[in-house]
N, C-alpha and C positions, 0 to 999 in steps of 0.2 A: 294168291293169284287168281285161281278159278275155284269157286266153292263147289262146282259140280264135277262129276267124273267126266273124262273125255268121252265123246260119242265114238270117235275113231282114234285108235292109238296104234300107229305103225311103229314096230320096235325092231331095230337092227335088220331091216329087210334087204335082202340081196336077190335080185332076179337076173339070171344069166340065160343066154341062148347058146346051146352047144351045137355048133355046125361041124361038118367034116374037117374044115380047115382050122378052126380056132374057137375060142370061147368069147362071146360078146357079153361084156360086163355092163349091162344097161342100167341097173340100179344096184348101188353098192352101200350096204350098211346104213340104210335110211331110217331115221327116227322122225316121226311127225305126228302131232296130236291135233285133233279138231274138237272143239267143245260145242255143246248145243247152242244153236242160234248164231254162230259166228261164221264169217267168211275168211277162209285162209287162201291166199293166192300162192300158187307154185309157179315161179317164173324162171326163165332161162332161154337161151337160144335153142333153135331146133336141134335135135340130136342129143339133148342133155339128159334124157330119161324121164321127162315129165309124164308123157302119155303111158309109158310102160309102168310107171308108179300107179297111175289111175287104173289101168287094166289089171294090175296086180291086186288092187283093192277090191275089184269086182270079180276076181278069179277068172279073168277072161284071157289070160296069157296062153297062147297055143302051146300045148305040151305033147310030145316034143315039138320043136327044139327047146322051148322055154323050160326053165326049172327054178323053183324057189330054193335057193341054196341055203338060206338061213333066215331066221326072223319070225315075227308073229304079226298078224293084222287083227287087232282086237276091235270088233264092232259091237257096241253095247256089252263089252267084256267077253264076247264069244270070239274065239280064234277062228277066223274065216279059212285059214290054211288047213285047219283040221276038219272043216265042215264037209259033208257029203255033197255031191253035185245036186242032189234033190233039195237039200237045205239051201244051197246057193240059188237055185231057181226060184225059191220062195222069197229070198232076200232081194235078188236083182229085179229092178223095175218096181219093186214094192216098197221095201224099207230103204234101199239105196237106188236113186234114179241117176241116169247118166245122159248127158247131151253130148253127142259126138261132133267132131269138127265139121263134117260135111253133111248137112241135111239132105242135099241132093242125092247122095248115095245111100243114106240111112232109111229113106222112105221107099216103100214098094210101089213101083209105077203102075201096077195093074189093079191096085185096090184104092178105093176112095179114102180120103184122110179120116173120115168118120169111122169107117170099118177098121182102120189101123188103130185108132184110139180105143174103140170098143174092144178090140181083141186084147189090147194091153190091160184093160180094166177087167175083162172076164177071166183072164189068165190068173189073176190074183184075188179077185173078189167074187163072192157068191151073188152075182146079179144076173137078171134075165137080160136078153138083148135089148129090150125096150128101156129097161132101167139104165143099162150101160150107155145107151144112146143119149138119154137125158143128161147123164153125168158128163159125157163127151162134149155135149153142147155147152154145158156149164163151164168146163175147163177151157174151151175155146173162147168163151166170153171173158174168162179170168185172164187169159193171155192177150186180151185186147185184139182178137182177130176181127177184122172188119166183116160185116154181114155174115156172122157165124152160121145162121140158118141155111144160107146158100152154100157157103164154103164146105160145110160138113159132107156134102155129097159130091164134092169135086175131087179130081185126081191131082197128084203132085205136080204134073206138068202145067196145070192151069194156075198155079200159084207162083208168086214172086219169091225170091230168095228169103226175104224177111218173113214172109208168111209161112214158108216151109219151116224156118227155124222156130216160129211160134208154135207150129204143130208139134215139133220135136219137144219143145218145152211142155206143151199140154200133155203129151204122152208121158213125159218123165215125172210130172207132178200129179197125174190123175189119181194115183194111189196114195197120195200124201206121204212121200218119203221123208225120213228124218234127216237124210243126207243126200245132197245133189252134187254129183261130180260133173262139172261143166268144162269140157276139154276144148279150149279155143272156140267158145260158143259163137263168136262174132267174126271169125276170120274171113268168111266169104261175103260179108255184108258191107255196105257203104257206111260211112261214119255216122250219119244221122240215125240209121236203123240200128247200128251198133249201140248207141247210147240208149235207144228205146228198149232194146233187148236186155241190156245190163240193168237199167232202171227197173224193168219188170221183174227180173230175178231178185233184185234187192227188195222190192215191195213184197214179193212172195215170201222171202226169208223173214221179213219183219212180221208179216201177217201170220205165218204158220210156225215160226221159231225153228225152221229147218236150218241145217248147217250147209254151207257151200264150200266145196273145194274148187276154186277157180284156177284153171290151168291156162297160162297165156305166156307168149313171148313179149307182150307189150306192157312194159312197166307203166306207161301212161294211163292205162285204164285201171291199174291197181290202186292208185292214190285215192280214187273216189269210192271204191267199192269194198276194199278188203280191210279186215281188222288187223290181221297179221300177214307177214310175207315170208315165204321160204324161197331162197334163191338156190337154184340147182345148177350144178356144172359137172359134166362127165359122170352122171349117176350118183353124185353125192350132194347133200345139202351143205352149202358153204356159208350161208348166213341165214339167220332166223330172228325176226324181231317184229315189233309193232310197225304198222305202216308208217306212223309218224317218225319213228327212229330210222327206218330204212331210208326215208327221203331226207331227213334232217342231218343224220350222222351215219352214213353207210361206212362199214369198216372193211369189208373184203374188197380187194382191188377189182374183182370181177363185178361186184355190185356197183362200184363207183364207175366202172366202164360202161355198164348198162345205162346208168343214170346220165352219164355224160353224152351218150349217143341219142338221148331223147331230143326232139326238136325244141329249140329255144324260142322265146317270144320275139327276139330281135332277128330280123331277116339276115343281117350282115354276118352273123356268126356262122362259121363253117361247122357242119356237123362232125363231131368226133366219132371215130370208130375204134373198136378193139382190134388190134392187128391179129393176123392169123385166123384160124378156124377151130371149132370144137374138134378134138381128136376123135377118131373112130373108136367106139367102145371096145373093139377087139385089140386095139393097138394103143393102149394108154401109156403115157410116159411114167417113169419112176417118180415117186414122191407126189407132190401136189400136182394134179392134172393141169392146173392153170399155169404152171410156172413157165412154159414156153412162150406164153403171150403176156406175161406179167412184167411190168416196168419196175416193180419193187422187190423182185425175187432175191432171195439170199441162198447161201449154201444148203441149209436144211431143206429148202423147198424142193430141191432136186433129189433128195434122198428119202425123206420121211413124209408120210401122209399126215397132215395135221388133223386132230380131232375137233369136233364141234364143241367149243367151250364158251362159258359165259364171260363177258367182258367184266373187268374189275369195276368199271364205272357204272355198269348196268347189268345186274344178274339176269334180266329177262332178254337181254340182247346177246345172241350167241353167234360166234363166227369160227370158221375153221381156217386159220391163217397163222403162219409162223411169226407174223408181225405182232401178234397178240398172244399166241399160245406159249405155254412154258416150253423151254427147249427140251427136246427128247433126251432121255437118259442114254448115255453112251455105253 
């Protein structure tokens, strides 16, 4: 399947939040691998645990109330859950870059964008301020920032939303990370700018062989940019396959629902929606968490949680659904 070892290998990860009232089970027994140079999309509705998975990989989950209940996060074969905070500071922003959902709130309003990129570079690389400024200008050009020589001395409020997101990408790639986690990188942008930003990330991936974990609720953008897709629901991965297989032959009812709710080419077709809503992770139903919204549910679905298993027809296509899984032993 892959001749190389995975760059990121998340094994049986559970991340919970312990509040006074209850336990919020945000990520439940997640397995996910990302290989060098590939883009893996993590998709699902809001509240499915996608961002908590990303924050877990960066060890940015606030503790308390957060806690890693079990699992390992292997990055270049090193378990990040066992790393010291000092080791993590060397990895974050250096070997693993991250673009957050809101560039508006991620940039500091009182510093120029040049100073913010320079600070990110100097934190991880042994460079003088002048050397870092030359590199900052170089990465601004790389992310196709218009008039970078002028923009470098401007403040965030002087830039458009698309430009701010380019600055965030410039900061995240300045130290040439081998993994970039992009959490809804285009949410706040209009459609034209969305495509430009995603094209840019894809070009950078091809050029530098970095891997990308692309987190999005929008399956429409996944088709063009991802190699593999992991579909997440209520903290669990319910389907994992190549992007071609997800679109051509989705197996999990939730994945089918997400695909059916995409806009069609024909205007007259009414958009389908999945009934109900994602359950709160503190109040998950018994069995498969999707069963209250599922049109194909059976008895087992309400009692037992199905494991992620390979389909008989395609070993590389995995799904967690009783329609395909072996019946549990009674």
